[in-house]
Jmol script that loads the backbone (N, CA, C; Angstrom):
load data "model"
ATOM      1  N   MET A   1      89.259  93.765 119.956  1.00  0.00           N
ATOM      2  CA  MET A   1      89.593  93.948 122.002  1.00  0.00           C
ATOM      3  C   MET A   1      90.052  95.736 121.798  1.00  0.00           C
ATOM      4  N   ILE A   2      89.141  95.828 122.580  1.00  0.00           N
ATOM      5  CA  ILE A   2      89.277  96.889 123.262  1.00  0.00           C
ATOM      6  C   ILE A   2      90.870  97.510 123.960  1.00  0.00           C
ATOM      7  N   VAL A   3      91.884  98.243 123.230  1.00  0.00           N
ATOM      8  CA  VAL A   3      93.337  98.291 123.908  1.00  0.00           C
ATOM      9  C   VAL A   3      93.787  99.786 124.448  1.00  0.00           C
ATOM     10  N   CYS A   4      92.534 100.631 124.355  1.00  0.00           N
ATOM     11  CA  CYS A   4      92.547 101.829 125.216  1.00  0.00           C
ATOM     12  C   CYS A   4      91.169 101.560 126.183  1.00  0.00           C
ATOM     13  N   VAL A   5      90.966 101.546 127.095  1.00  0.00           N
ATOM     14  CA  VAL A   5      90.163 101.614 128.283  1.00  0.00           C
ATOM     15  C   VAL A   5      89.585 103.669 128.364  1.00  0.00           C
ATOM     16  N   CYS A   6      90.386 104.281 128.522  1.00  0.00           N
ATOM     17  CA  CYS A   6      89.967 105.470 128.940  1.00  0.00           C
ATOM     18  C   CYS A   6      89.329 105.976 127.374  1.00  0.00           C
ATOM     19  N   ARG A   7      89.371 105.814 126.530  1.00  0.00           N
ATOM     20  CA  ARG A   7      88.970 106.043 125.689  1.00  0.00           C
ATOM     21  C   ARG A   7      88.305 105.359 124.625  1.00  0.00           C
ATOM     22  N   ARG A   8      87.695 104.099 125.268  1.00  0.00           N
ATOM     23  CA  ARG A   8      87.097 103.072 124.303  1.00  0.00           C
ATOM     24  C   ARG A   8      88.188 102.748 123.180  1.00  0.00           C
ATOM     25  N   VAL A   9      88.861 102.978 122.913  1.00  0.00           N
ATOM     26  CA  VAL A   9      89.507 102.227 121.200  1.00  0.00           C
ATOM     27  C   VAL A   9      90.100 100.923 121.266  1.00  0.00           C
ATOM     28  N   SER A  10      89.549 100.640 120.034  1.00  0.00           N
ATOM     29  CA  SER A  10      89.936  99.311 119.897  1.00  0.00           C
ATOM     30  C   SER A  10      90.671  99.237 118.774  1.00  0.00           C
ATOM     31  N   ASP A  11      91.526  97.723 118.767  1.00  0.00           N
ATOM     32  CA  ASP A  11      92.215  97.075 117.960  1.00  0.00           C
ATOM     33  C   ASP A  11      92.412  97.932 116.725  1.00  0.00           C
ATOM     34  N   ARG A  12      91.094  97.184 116.211  1.00  0.00           N
ATOM     35  CA  ARG A  12      90.333  97.704 114.829  1.00  0.00           C
ATOM     36  C   ARG A  12      90.099  98.717 114.432  1.00  0.00           C
ATOM     37  N   GLU A  13      90.411  99.723 115.225  1.00  0.00           N
ATOM     38  CA  GLU A  13      90.635 100.927 115.460  1.00  0.00           C
ATOM     39  C   GLU A  13      91.731 101.615 114.368  1.00  0.00           C
ATOM     40  N   ILE A  14      92.909 100.973 115.806  1.00  0.00           N
ATOM     41  CA  ILE A  14      94.321 101.320 115.217  1.00  0.00           C
ATOM     42  C   ILE A  14      94.957 100.626 114.178  1.00  0.00           C
ATOM     43  N   VAL A  15      94.523  99.636 113.823  1.00  0.00           N
ATOM     44  CA  VAL A  15      94.871  98.819 112.511  1.00  0.00           C
ATOM     45  C   VAL A  15      94.156  99.761 111.163  1.00  0.00           C
ATOM     46  N   ARG A  16      93.145 100.120 111.572  1.00  0.00           N
ATOM     47  CA  ARG A  16      92.464 100.583 110.080  1.00  0.00           C
ATOM     48  C   ARG A  16      92.992 102.080 110.142  1.00  0.00           C
ATOM     49  N   HIS A  17      92.950 102.962 111.179  1.00  0.00           N
ATOM     50  CA  HIS A  17      94.147 103.846 111.012  1.00  0.00           C
ATOM     51  C   HIS A  17      95.806 103.638 110.238  1.00  0.00           C
ATOM     52  N   ALA A  18      96.065 102.802 111.093  1.00  0.00           N
ATOM     53  CA  ALA A  18      97.453 102.219 110.532  1.00  0.00           C
ATOM     54  C   ALA A  18      97.608 101.992 108.797  1.00  0.00           C
ATOM     55  N   ARG A  19      96.839 101.198 108.468  1.00  0.00           N
ATOM     56  CA  ARG A  19      96.689 100.654 107.267  1.00  0.00           C
ATOM     57  C   ARG A  19      96.361 101.651 106.090  1.00  0.00           C
ATOM     58  N   ALA A  20      95.808 102.797 106.681  1.00  0.00           N
ATOM     59  CA  ALA A  20      95.483 104.437 105.952  1.00  0.00           C
ATOM     60  C   ALA A  20      96.845 104.838 105.712  1.00  0.00           C
ATOM     61  N   GLY A  21      98.138 104.852 106.648  1.00  0.00           N
ATOM     62  CA  GLY A  21      98.995 105.021 106.682  1.00  0.00           C
ATOM     63  C   GLY A  21      99.505 106.142 107.844  1.00  0.00           C
ATOM     64  N   MET A  22      98.798 106.024 108.352  1.00  0.00           N
ATOM     65  CA  MET A  22      99.137 107.112 109.858  1.00  0.00           C
ATOM     66  C   MET A  22     100.040 106.213 110.868  1.00  0.00           C
ATOM     67  N   SER A  23     100.878 107.306 110.930  1.00  0.00           N
ATOM     68  CA  SER A  23     101.959 106.860 112.350  1.00  0.00           C
ATOM     69  C   SER A  23     101.203 106.934 113.681  1.00  0.00           C
ATOM     70  N   PHE A  24     102.320 106.190 114.400  1.00  0.00           N
ATOM     71  CA  PHE A  24     101.189 106.066 116.025  1.00  0.00           C
ATOM     72  C   PHE A  24     100.845 107.355 116.769  1.00  0.00           C
ATOM     73  N   ASP A  25     101.835 108.692 116.393  1.00  0.00           N
ATOM     74  CA  ASP A  25     101.650 109.884 116.733  1.00  0.00           C
ATOM     75  C   ASP A  25     100.295 110.752 116.170  1.00  0.00           C
ATOM     76  N   GLU A  26     100.250 110.495 114.848  1.00  0.00           N
ATOM     77  CA  GLU A  26      99.089 110.450 114.035  1.00  0.00           C
ATOM     78  C   GLU A  26      97.846 109.577 114.745  1.00  0.00           C
ATOM     79  N   ILE A  27      97.805 108.663 115.030  1.00  0.00           N
ATOM     80  CA  ILE A  27      96.747 108.050 115.974  1.00  0.00           C
ATOM     81  C   ILE A  27      96.848 108.574 116.790  1.00  0.00           C
ATOM     82  N   GLN A  28      97.549 108.511 117.928  1.00  0.00           N
ATOM     83  CA  GLN A  28      97.258 109.268 119.510  1.00  0.00           C
ATOM     84  C   GLN A  28      96.508 110.703 119.169  1.00  0.00           C
ATOM     85  N   PHE A  29      97.018 111.220 117.945  1.00  0.00           N
ATOM     86  CA  PHE A  29      96.223 112.879 117.930  1.00  0.00           C
ATOM     87  C   PHE A  29      94.503 112.271 117.607  1.00  0.00           C
ATOM     88  N   GLU A  30      95.034 111.537 117.014  1.00  0.00           N
ATOM     89  CA  GLU A  30      93.066 111.051 116.138  1.00  0.00           C
ATOM     90  C   GLU A  30      92.320 110.683 117.310  1.00  0.00           C
ATOM     91  N   LEU A  31      92.663 109.353 117.449  1.00  0.00           N
ATOM     92  CA  LEU A  31      92.134 108.758 118.882  1.00  0.00           C
ATOM     93  C   LEU A  31      91.732 108.804 119.943  1.00  0.00           C
ATOM     94  N   GLY A  32      92.752 109.430 120.503  1.00  0.00           N
ATOM     95  CA  GLY A  32      93.018 109.855 121.690  1.00  0.00           C
ATOM     96  C   GLY A  32      93.588 108.405 122.607  1.00  0.00           C
ATOM     97  N   VAL A  33      94.141 107.704 121.891  1.00  0.00           N
ATOM     98  CA  VAL A  33      95.013 106.686 122.559  1.00  0.00           C
ATOM     99  C   VAL A  33      96.238 106.973 123.414  1.00  0.00           C
ATOM    100  N   ALA A  34      96.335 106.595 124.594  1.00  0.00           N
ATOM    101  CA  ALA A  34      97.305 107.010 125.521  1.00  0.00           C
ATOM    102  C   ALA A  34      97.749 107.886 125.777  1.00  0.00           C
ATOM    103  N   THR A  35      96.452 109.154 125.746  1.00  0.00           N
ATOM    104  CA  THR A  35      96.192 109.947 126.390  1.00  0.00           C
ATOM    105  C   THR A  35      96.019 110.257 127.832  1.00  0.00           C
ATOM    106  N   GLN A  36      95.550 109.278 128.318  1.00  0.00           N
ATOM    107  CA  GLN A  36      94.785 109.563 130.017  1.00  0.00           C
ATOM    108  C   GLN A  36      95.830 108.916 131.025  1.00  0.00           C
ATOM    109  N   CYS A  37      95.628 107.354 130.922  1.00  0.00           N
ATOM    110  CA  CYS A  37      96.285 107.252 132.167  1.00  0.00           C
ATOM    111  C   CYS A  37      97.627 106.398 131.489  1.00  0.00           C
ATOM    112  N   GLY A  38      98.151 105.972 130.477  1.00  0.00           N
ATOM    113  CA  GLY A  38      99.205 105.607 129.319  1.00  0.00           C
ATOM    114  C   GLY A  38      99.277 104.128 129.690  1.00  0.00           C
ATOM    115  N   ARG A  39      98.474 103.240 130.181  1.00  0.00           N
ATOM    116  CA  ARG A  39      98.672 101.656 130.331  1.00  0.00           C
ATOM    117  C   ARG A  39      98.514 101.450 129.589  1.00  0.00           C
ATOM    118  N   CYS A  40      97.818 101.840 128.530  1.00  0.00           N
ATOM    119  CA  CYS A  40      97.683 101.132 126.987  1.00  0.00           C
ATOM    120  C   CYS A  40      98.604 101.179 126.199  1.00  0.00           C
ATOM    121  N   GLU A  41      99.556 102.391 126.105  1.00  0.00           N
ATOM    122  CA  GLU A  41     100.636 102.844 125.175  1.00  0.00           C
ATOM    123  C   GLU A  41     101.725 101.839 124.224  1.00  0.00           C
ATOM    124  N   THR A  42     102.057 100.437 125.333  1.00  0.00           N
ATOM    125  CA  THR A  42     102.840  99.830 124.737  1.00  0.00           C
ATOM    126  C   THR A  42     101.888  98.686 123.850  1.00  0.00           C
ATOM    127  N   CYS A  43     100.743  98.322 124.308  1.00  0.00           N
ATOM    128  CA  CYS A  43      99.973  97.799 123.265  1.00  0.00           C
ATOM    129  C   CYS A  43      99.905  98.212 121.883  1.00  0.00           C
ATOM    130  N   ALA A  44      99.086  99.392 121.827  1.00  0.00           N
ATOM    131  CA  ALA A  44      98.900 100.535 120.866  1.00  0.00           C
ATOM    132  C   ALA A  44     100.044 100.158 120.217  1.00  0.00           C
ATOM    133  N   ARG A  45     101.229 100.761 120.478  1.00  0.00           N
ATOM    134  CA  ARG A  45     102.324 100.902 119.365  1.00  0.00           C
ATOM    135  C   ARG A  45     102.721  99.535 119.309  1.00  0.00           C
ATOM    136  N   ASP A  46     102.440  98.531 119.487  1.00  0.00           N
ATOM    137  CA  ASP A  46     102.786  96.917 119.012  1.00  0.00           C
ATOM    138  C   ASP A  46     102.097  96.943 117.754  1.00  0.00           C
ATOM    139  N   VAL A  47     100.405  96.662 118.017  1.00  0.00           N
ATOM    140  CA  VAL A  47      99.448  97.044 117.270  1.00  0.00           C
ATOM    141  C   VAL A  47      99.686  97.616 115.929  1.00  0.00           C
ATOM    142  N   VAL A  48     100.232  98.972 116.027  1.00  0.00           N
ATOM    143  CA  VAL A  48     100.517  99.729 114.786  1.00  0.00           C
ATOM    144  C   VAL A  48     101.913  99.510 114.669  1.00  0.00           C
ATOM    145  N   ALA A  49     102.819  98.898 114.837  1.00  0.00           N
ATOM    146  CA  ALA A  49     103.887  98.347 114.153  1.00  0.00           C
ATOM    147  C   ALA A  49     103.774  97.135 113.566  1.00  0.00           C
ATOM    148  N   GLN A  50     103.129  96.198 114.409  1.00  0.00           N
ATOM    149  CA  GLN A  50     102.609  94.990 113.547  1.00  0.00           C
ATOM    150  C   GLN A  50     102.074  95.051 112.242  1.00  0.00           C
ATOM    151  N   CYS A  51     100.727  96.428 112.313  1.00  0.00           N
ATOM    152  CA  CYS A  51      99.971  96.350 110.969  1.00  0.00           C
ATOM    153  C   CYS A  51     100.955  97.430 109.809  1.00  0.00           C
ATOM    154  N   SER A  52     101.893  97.673 110.088  1.00  0.00           N
ATOM    155  CA  SER A  52     103.037  98.847 109.616  1.00  0.00           C
ATOM    156  C   SER A  52     103.877  97.901 108.602  1.00  0.00           C
ATOM    157  N   ALA A  53     103.996  96.911 109.595  1.00  0.00           N
ATOM    158  CA  ALA A  53     105.367  95.441 109.145  1.00  0.00           C
ATOM    159  C   ALA A  53     104.777  94.817 108.064  1.00  0.00           C
ATOM    160  N   SER A  54     103.150  94.304 107.922  1.00  0.00           N
ATOM    161  CA  SER A  54     102.674  93.554 107.999  1.00  0.00           C
ATOM    162  C   SER A  54     102.185  94.020 106.326  1.00  0.00           C
ATOM    163  N   HIS A  55     101.350  95.268 106.680  1.00  0.00           N
ATOM    164  CA  HIS A  55     100.621  96.155 105.303  1.00  0.00           C
ATOM    165  C   HIS A  55     101.345  97.444 104.586  1.00  0.00           C
ATOM    166  N   PRO A  56     102.359  97.352 103.928  1.00  0.00           N
ATOM    167  CA  PRO A  56     103.080  98.461 103.751  1.00  0.00           C
ATOM    168  C   PRO A  56     102.291  99.358 103.339  1.00  0.00           C
ATOM    169  N   VAL A  57     101.927 100.597 103.296  1.00  0.00           N
ATOM    170  CA  VAL A  57     101.049 101.722 102.303  1.00  0.00           C
ATOM    171  C   VAL A  57     101.167 101.295 100.771  1.00  0.00           C
ATOM    172  N   ALA A  58     102.670 101.151 100.787  1.00  0.00           N
ATOM    173  CA  ALA A  58     102.512 100.980  99.072  1.00  0.00           C
ATOM    174  C   ALA A  58     102.006  99.540  98.778  1.00  0.00           C
ATOM    175  N   ALA A  59     101.991  98.549  99.662  1.00  0.00           N
ATOM    176  CA  ALA A  59     101.344  97.868  99.347  1.00  0.00           C
ATOM    177  C   ALA A  59     100.244  97.317  98.627  1.00  0.00           C
ATOM    178  N   LEU A  60      99.701  98.253  99.627  1.00  0.00           N
ATOM    179  CA  LEU A  60      97.974  98.040  99.709  1.00  0.00           C
ATOM    180  C   LEU A  60      97.586  98.808  98.695  1.00  0.00           C
ATOM    181  N   HIS A  61      97.747  99.818  98.215  1.00  0.00           N
ATOM    182  CA  HIS A  61      97.477 100.850  96.885  1.00  0.00           C
ATOM    183  C   HIS A  61      98.289 100.707  95.723  1.00  0.00           C
ATOM    184  N   SER A  62      99.229  99.418  95.555  1.00  0.00           N
ATOM    185  CA  SER A  62      99.348  99.722  94.323  1.00  0.00           C
ATOM    186  C   SER A  62      98.615  98.759  92.893  1.00  0.00           C
ATOM    187  N   ASP A  63      97.575  98.086  93.227  1.00  0.00           N
ATOM    188  CA  ASP A  63      96.518  97.751  92.986  1.00  0.00           C
ATOM    189  C   ASP A  63      95.909  99.146  92.259  1.00  0.00           C
ATOM    190  N   ILE A  64      95.584  99.792  93.389  1.00  0.00           N
ATOM    191  CA  ILE A  64      94.842 101.133  92.844  1.00  0.00           C
ATOM    192  C   ILE A  64      95.199 102.385  91.944  1.00  0.00           C
ATOM    193  N   GLU A  65      96.454 102.395  92.075  1.00  0.00           N
ATOM    194  CA  GLU A  65      97.035 103.410  90.921  1.00  0.00           C
ATOM    195  C   GLU A  65      96.769 103.755  89.856  1.00  0.00           C
ATOM    196  N   PRO A  66      97.366 102.168  89.389  1.00  0.00           N
ATOM    197  CA  PRO A  66      97.529 102.263  87.735  1.00  0.00           C
ATOM    198  C   PRO A  66      95.798 102.568  87.119  1.00  0.00           C
ATOM    199  N   ARG A  67      94.681 101.985  88.003  1.00  0.00           N
ATOM    200  CA  ARG A  67      93.744 102.477  87.394  1.00  0.00           C
ATOM    201  C   ARG A  67      93.077 103.615  87.790  1.00  0.00           C
ATOM    202  N   ALA A  68      93.543 104.575  88.411  1.00  0.00           N
ATOM    203  CA  ALA A  68      93.144 105.792  89.229  1.00  0.00           C
ATOM    204  C   ALA A  68      93.994 106.510  88.104  1.00  0.00           C
ATOM    205  N   ILE A  69      95.075 106.132  87.679  1.00  0.00           N
ATOM    206  CA  ILE A  69      95.903 107.007  86.265  1.00  0.00           C
ATOM    207  C   ILE A  69      95.591 107.212  85.121  1.00  0.00           C
ATOM    208  N   GLN A  70      94.737 105.529  85.006  1.00  0.00           N
ATOM    209  CA  GLN A  70      93.896 105.018  83.519  1.00  0.00           C
ATOM    210  C   GLN A  70      92.993 106.160  83.283  1.00  0.00           C
ATOM    211  N   LEU A  71      92.124 106.287  84.826  1.00  0.00           N
ATOM    212  CA  LEU A  71      90.643 106.623  84.874  1.00  0.00           C
ATOM    213  C   LEU A  71      90.999 108.687  84.626  1.00  0.00           C
ATOM    214  N   ALA A  72      92.468 108.876  85.078  1.00  0.00           N
ATOM    215  CA  ALA A  72      92.311 110.170  84.686  1.00  0.00           C
ATOM    216  C   ALA A  72      92.847 110.573  83.580  1.00  0.00           C
ATOM    217  N   THR A  73      93.450 109.760  82.991  1.00  0.00           N
ATOM    218  CA  THR A  73      94.185 109.863  81.611  1.00  0.00           C
ATOM    219  C   THR A  73      92.622 109.964  80.642  1.00  0.00           C
ATOM    220  N   ALA A  74      92.039 109.212  80.946  1.00  0.00           N
ATOM    221  CA  ALA A  74      90.343 108.570  79.885  1.00  0.00           C
ATOM    222  C   ALA A  74      89.898 110.131  80.274  1.00  0.00           C
ATOM    223  N   ILE A  75      89.826 110.639  81.328  1.00  0.00           N
ATOM    224  CA  ILE A  75      88.931 111.804  82.152  1.00  0.00           C
ATOM    225  C   ILE A  75      89.645 113.377  80.886  1.00  0.00           C
ATOM    226  N   THR A  76      90.658 113.527  81.268  1.00  0.00           N
ATOM    227  CA  THR A  76      91.768 114.314  80.681  1.00  0.00           C
ATOM    228  C   THR A  76      91.723 114.767  78.990  1.00  0.00           C
ATOM    229  N   GLU A  77      91.154 113.155  78.425  1.00  0.00           N
ATOM    230  CA  GLU A  77      91.577 113.132  76.936  1.00  0.00           C
ATOM    231  C   GLU A  77      89.768 113.253  76.274  1.00  0.00           C
ATOM    232  N   SER A  78      89.137 113.292  76.999  1.00  0.00           N
ATOM    233  CA  SER A  78      87.818 113.101  76.914  1.00  0.00           C
ATOM    234  C   SER A  78      86.973 114.184  75.782  1.00  0.00           C
ATOM    235  N   LYS A  79      86.273 114.471  74.946  1.00  0.00           N
ATOM    236  CA  LYS A  79      86.067 115.130  74.736  1.00  0.00           C
ATOM    237  C   LYS A  79      85.282 116.463  75.303  1.00  0.00           C
ATOM    238  N   ALA A  80      84.470 115.851  76.198  1.00  0.00           N
ATOM    239  CA  ALA A  80      83.181 116.822  77.047  1.00  0.00           C
ATOM    240  C   ALA A  80      84.697 117.376  78.109  1.00  0.00           C
ATOM    241  N   TRP A  81      85.799 117.153  78.817  1.00  0.00           N
ATOM    242  CA  TRP A  81      86.951 117.582  79.460  1.00  0.00           C
ATOM    243  C   TRP A  81      87.919 118.507  78.273  1.00  0.00           C
ATOM    244  N   ASN A  82      87.948 118.103  77.144  1.00  0.00           N
ATOM    245  CA  ASN A  82      89.008 119.398  76.597  1.00  0.00           C
ATOM    246  C   ASN A  82      87.594 120.092  75.815  1.00  0.00           C
ATOM    247  N   SER A  83      86.266 120.528  75.565  1.00  0.00           N
ATOM    248  CA  SER A  83      85.236 121.198  74.953  1.00  0.00           C
ATOM    249  C   SER A  83      85.013 122.457  75.915  1.00  0.00           C
ATOM    250  N   SER A  84      84.991 122.223  77.609  1.00  0.00           N
ATOM    251  CA  SER A  84      85.002 122.813  78.491  1.00  0.00           C
ATOM    252  C   SER A  84      86.449 123.722  78.761  1.00  0.00           C
ATOM    253  N   ARG A  85      87.734 123.130  78.346  1.00  0.00           N
ATOM    254  CA  ARG A  85      88.268 124.056  78.944  1.00  0.00           C
ATOM    255  C   ARG A  85      88.747 125.527  77.970  1.00  0.00           C
ATOM    256  N   PRO A  86      89.287 126.526  78.477  1.00  0.00           N
ATOM    257  CA  PRO A  86      89.625 127.752  77.360  1.00  0.00           C
ATOM    258  C   PRO A  86      89.941 126.961  76.537  1.00  0.00           C
ATOM    259  N   SER A  87      90.030 128.254  75.360  1.00  0.00           N
ATOM    260  CA  SER A  87      90.854 127.845  74.011  1.00  0.00           C
ATOM    261  C   SER A  87      92.122 128.875  74.261  1.00  0.00           C
ATOM    262  N   SER A  88      93.443 128.098  73.916  1.00  0.00           N
ATOM    263  CA  SER A  88      94.372 128.794  74.243  1.00  0.00           C
ATOM    264  C   SER A  88      94.981 129.560  72.754  1.00  0.00           C
ATOM    265  N   ALA A  89      94.036 129.239  71.662  1.00  0.00           N
ATOM    266  CA  ALA A  89      93.965 130.244  70.352  1.00  0.00           C
ATOM    267  C   ALA A  89      93.317 131.161  70.007  1.00  0.00           C
ATOM    268  N   ALA A  90      92.971 132.393  71.653  1.00  0.00           N
ATOM    269  CA  ALA A  90      93.041 133.386  71.649  1.00  0.00           C
ATOM    270  C   ALA A  90      93.283 134.600  72.058  1.00  0.00           C
TER     271      ALA A  90
END
end "model"
wireframe off; spacefill off
backbone 0.3
color backbone group
């Protein structure tokens, strides 16, 4: 549904940005929502608040972080990584 008619901003766009961890002010700056007539501000803020309450950023990425750490560890421990680093014995 279109939340901001002036800027043609949908609730899906607002939710996507909110789930990425952006605050209402950041979303407003990025999308221009509630910057013209202002009639959509209450609805837009409600969408952000509802999204933030139901999907905290830490919960969204909790399953991704361990894999990222494992990948980073595997890269830094690989022979290719170590062979390209300058020797500290010089």
